[in-house]
N, C-alpha and C positions, 0 to 999 in steps of 0.2 A: 291378729290381723283384723282390722276394722272393715266392715262391708258397707259400701255406699251404693244405693240403688237409684238408677235413672237420674243422675245428677243434671242440674241445669247447666247452662254454659258458664255462668259465673262460678258455680260450685266446682265445675270441672277445671276451670282456670286455677283455682286454689289447690285442688287435689293433685294436679300435675306439676305444681311449682316445687322445684328442689329447695331444700333448706339453704339459707344464706347465712354465712358466718361473718362476724366482724373480724376482718383479717389484719387490722392495723398492727396489733401486737405481734402476730405471727410474722408479718412482713419485716418488722423492725428486728426481730430476733434473727431471722434468716439473713437479712442484709448484713448484720454485724458479723456473723460467722463467715459469710462469703468474703467480706472485706479482710478478715484475718487471714483466710487461706490465700487470698490474692497477694497480700503483703508478706506473709511469713512462710508460705509454701509448706514443705513437709513438717516443719516445726509445729505449725498450727494444726495440721492434720493429726499429728500424734497427740497433741494436747486434747483435741476434741474427741479422738478415739478413747482416750483415757476417761474423759468426762462423761461422754454419752454411752459408749459401748463397754466401759469399765475394763479396758484392756490396755496394757503397755506393750507397744510393738517396737522391736528393734529394726525389723525390715517390713516395709509395707507390701512388698511383692510376695506372691505365692511362689514358693520354690518348686523346682522339678521333683525334689524328694517328697514334698507334700502332694504333688500331683500323683506320683506313683503310689503313695500310701492310700490315697483316696480310692484308687482302683481296687485295692484289697478290702476296703471297708464297705463297698457297695456290692450287694448281692448280684449274682449272675442273672437272676430273674429280673431285677430292676434294671440292670444294664441292657437286657434284651428289650424291655419296655421302652427304654430311652432310645435305643437304636431303631425300633419300630416307628416311634413317633418322629424321630429325625428323618427317616426315610420318607414318610408321608408328607411331612412339612417341606422337605426338599423337592419332592415331585410336584407339589402344588405350586411352589414359588418358582421353580424352573420354567413352568408353563407360562409365567408372566413376563418372560424376556421380551424386550422391545427391539423390533427390527425397523429402523428408520427407512423410509422410502424416498428416493430422489424424485422431486417433482419439478417439472418444467412448468412454472406458473404462467409464463408467456414465452414467446419465442426469444431465446437467448438469455433467459433468467431462470436459473436452477436453484432450488432451495431444498435443504434436508436437515434432519436432526440426528444426533448421535447420543446414545445413552452412555454416560460416564459415571463410574462409581465414585462416591465420596471416599477420599483416600484414607481418612482415619475417623472411626466412629467410636463412641463411648456407650457402654451398656450399664445400666444400674439394675442390680438384681437384689430385691429385698431378702433379708434373712429372718432371724427371730423365730416366732412361733410357726411361720409358714414360709420356709425357704423355697423360693419359687424357681427351682431348677428347670421347670418347664419353660419359663420365660427366657432362659438362656438359649434354648433351642429355637424359640419363636423369633428371637432377635439376631442371634449369631448366624443361623442358617441362611436367611436371605442376604445378610451382609456378605457372607462368603460367596454366595452365588453371584451377587452383584459385582464382586471383584474388589471389595474394600481391602486395601493393602494392610491395614492394621485395625484390629478389633480389640479395644481395651474394655475390660470388665472390672467394675467395682462392686463389692458386696460386703456387708458388715460381718466382722468375725465374732466368734463366740468369746467368752471371757478368758478362755485358755489360749486365744490367739488363732484357733483353727477356723477353717471355712467348711461349711457343710460339704461332705464328700460327694454327694449327688450333684451339687452345683459344679464341682471341679470335673467330674466325669462328663457331665453334659457339655461343659465348656470345651473340653478336649474333643469330644465327639463332633461338635459343631464348628470347630476351627478358630476358637478365640486365641488371640496372639499373646495378650498379657493380662494377668489377674492381680488385683490389689485388694488387700484387706481393709477396705475403707467403706464406711456406711454414712447414711444421712446427708445432711447439707454439705458436710466437708467433702464427701465423695463428688457431689455435683460441682462444687467449687474447684476441686483438683482437676477434674476433666475439662472444665470450662476454661481455666486459666493456665493450667500446666503447673507442675511443681518440679523439684529436683528429681523425683522418682516417677511421677505420672506425666505422660505426654499430654499436651493440649489436643483436644479432639475438635472436629468440625461440626459434629451433630451428636446430641445425647438422646438415647432411647431408654425407655423402661418405666415401670410403675414405682410407686412408693407412697409413704404416708403424706400427711398434709405439709410437713416440713420439706420433704423431698420435692413434692410437686410445686410448692412455692418457690423453692430454690431454682428449679428448672425454668419457671416462668421469669424469674428475675434475671438469670444469666442470658436468657433468650433475647432480652431487650437490646443488648449491646455486644455480647461476646461469642455466642455460639447458637446454632440452630437446635431445636428440639423436635421430637416426633409429633407431639400434639399437646394442647392444654387438656387437663383431665381433672376429674373429681372422683368421688367414691364409686366403687363398682356397682353395677345395677343390672337387673333383669326384668323383663316384662314377659308374662306368659298369657297367650290367648287360648281360652278353653271353651268347650261347649258340653252338651249333655253326653256326648260320646267319649269324652276325655277320661283317661284313667286318673282318678283323683290322687292316687299314691304317686304316680309319675309327676304330676303337676306340683304336688307338695314337695317332692324331692328336688325338683328344679328350683323352686323358690328358696328352699333351704340351702341349696348348694351355693347360692349367691349370698344369702344372709350370713353365712359363716365366715365370709371374707373379713368383715369388720363391722363394728357397731354402727357405722354410718352408711353401710350398704343400702341401696335402694331396691325394694322388692315390690312389684306391681302385678296383680292379677286382673285381667279383663275377661269377663264372660257374659253369657246371655241369660243366665237364670240364677235366682237366689239359691236354689237347691245345689247347683254346681259350686257356688261360692262356699256354701256351708259344708259341703262334703270335703272340699279342699281344706278349709279351715280346720276341720276335725282331724284330718290326716296330717296337717302341719303340726298340730299339737302332739299327736302321737309320735311322729318321727323326731320332733325336736327333743323330746325327753331322752332319746337314745343317743344323741350326738355328743361326742367329747367336747366340742366347742359350743355347747348349747347356750352358755352364758352370752357369748358374743352374738350368736344368731338371734337369741331372744331380744337383745337390745335393738338389733336391726329391725326385727319384726314389730317393735313398738310403734314405728312410724311407717309400716307397710300398709298397703291398701288393696282391697278387692273392689273393683268397680263393676256393677251390673248394668248392662246397656240393652237396648232393644233389638239390634240387628248387626249384621256384619259391617255395614257402612259406618256405624258409630264406633265399632271396634277399631276399624282401620283409621278413622279420623283421630281417635285418641292416640293410637300408635304413632302416627306420623307427626302429631303435635309433640308427643313426649320424646320421640327420637331416642329410643333406648340403646344402651351399649349392646346388650344381648336381647334378642327377640326370639321367643320360642312359640311356634304356632302348632298347637296340639288339637286343633279342631278337625272335624271330618273332612272339610274342604280346604285343607291347609295349602295345597298347591294353588288353588284359586285365589286365596287370600295373599299368598306370597307375591303374586303379580301386582298387588296394590301397595306393596311396601315401598315407600319413598325414603324415609329417614330411619336408619338403623345401622348399628355397627356391624353386627353379624347375625344371621338369621338361621334358625334351627327348625327343620320342617318334619312334622309327623311325630307319632308317639314314641318312636325308637331313636330319636335324635336329641339326647340331652346336651345341655350347654357344656357339660364337662368333657364331652367328646371333642369339641372345638378347643377347650382349654389344654388338651393334652395330645391327642393322637390322630384326629381325623385329617389333619393337614392344613386347615385354615389357620390364620394367625389370631392369637387371643389378645394382642395389644390393640385396644379399640378405643374410639372416642366415647367419653362419658359426659355426664352433666349437660346433655342436650347438644353437645358439639357434633353429633352425627348429622345434623342438618347441613354441615359445611365441611366436615373432615372425614376422610377414609381411615380405616384401620391400617396398621402397619402392613406393607406389602413390599414387593421387590423394588418398586419405584421409590419407596421411602429412603432407600440407600443409594439412589442415583440422582444425577442431574441431567437434564436434557440440554445439550449444547446445539445451537442452530448454526447452520452454515449457508452461505449463498455465494453463487458464482455468476458474474454477468459478463457476457460476451458482447461484441459490437452490435449485433442485432438487438440485444437486450437494452443497450443504451438508447437505441432508436425507439424501442417499444415503450420505455418508462421514463426516459430522461426528461422530456418536457413536463410530464406530470409532477416529477420530483421538484423541478424548478418552480413551478406554479405554487405548489403546496408550501415549499420553504419560504418563498417570497410572501405568501399570504400570512405566514406565521411570524414574519419579520426576522427570519434567521438567514441573513445574507451569506454567511460563510457556508451554511448547508447548501444553499443554491449554487454557490461558486464551485463547491466540490464536484457537483454534477456538470455544471456548465463547461468547466475545463475539459472534462472527458468527452462531452458532446462535440466540442471543437476539434479535439484530437481525432475522434472517430470520423468526423466529416472530412478530414484531410486524406483519409485512406482510399 
């Protein structure tokens, strides 16, 4: 972890800039796979499963027998943890229900909104070295609360054709409708276009590697909505002389172990704090099973030392981190100044991992600076707001002439006529 002290504005611009890749080759590769899935359906999906996941599949769907077997393979202790997390996630998201209010905007003109669930959604759940069964809970739970009629899940199988049993247990707990053994770009294509086995969905959710994220962005241009654009996982920690260096280091490493391209940033107000955390990071890193991955991420991590709280918050709101952990003595005061962040963790006893698993908030969050404009996944992510309006005769009298004048000024005579005819009808009564 490299320490930067009191950087100038120009230096800070460079420090906060995310890495930019040449994505032309990636885009071309992904586009080719998507086109094959669009044209050949299940045949292409099976071919790419054999090519990329090294597995030959007779049936893409997970069977009921496999679901029952998974129940036996997951320990009761882990099942209890999954149930606890599911309960907290459900409680937090149920509190987000929208109740539309009927508003009489003027005499005789009533308007309101109704929240309507997206009927069929698709969830992508990574497998591999870190099978994210927690993400199943984070996505399927609010989808179920919202009232989505069908929740389709795709996840890459192991080479023996099996799916991680914790993913299957979490899926049943949260109410997933159908599960398919499909990973990577081919999974995104199957859900976006539909195949003989996989139904076309209307919105795709979930994290993934650069190929998955590229595929989501490509299909979102014409075929299906997605939750949000995203890049590598990231965390920013704010610390001061009162912070527990071992806690801060653990929080930085918890994000670094996600992947070699994870972004890790420490902002503090003294060199001593930065050096204490740096030493603790090195000590804890050596003990991690995924230390090679975390070490690669730490190669481009940064510790920035600034003069005061104002500079800390200026950096934070410019960087717009996916996860923001405030471990300073005045964490509640600083929290009021947060403008751009995906999810915020306050105080020394609130690690980012709590939000990843069981505190109840959602861990599917905007990365790569998108927190300046995007929210993390929430109940509204699975809904649409449909507006209604009802006009009575007194409403025609109240707004009719304004509609005529505005339509005429825009040169839209048919618009004007639609109101004029009604004004004449009402005037006869």
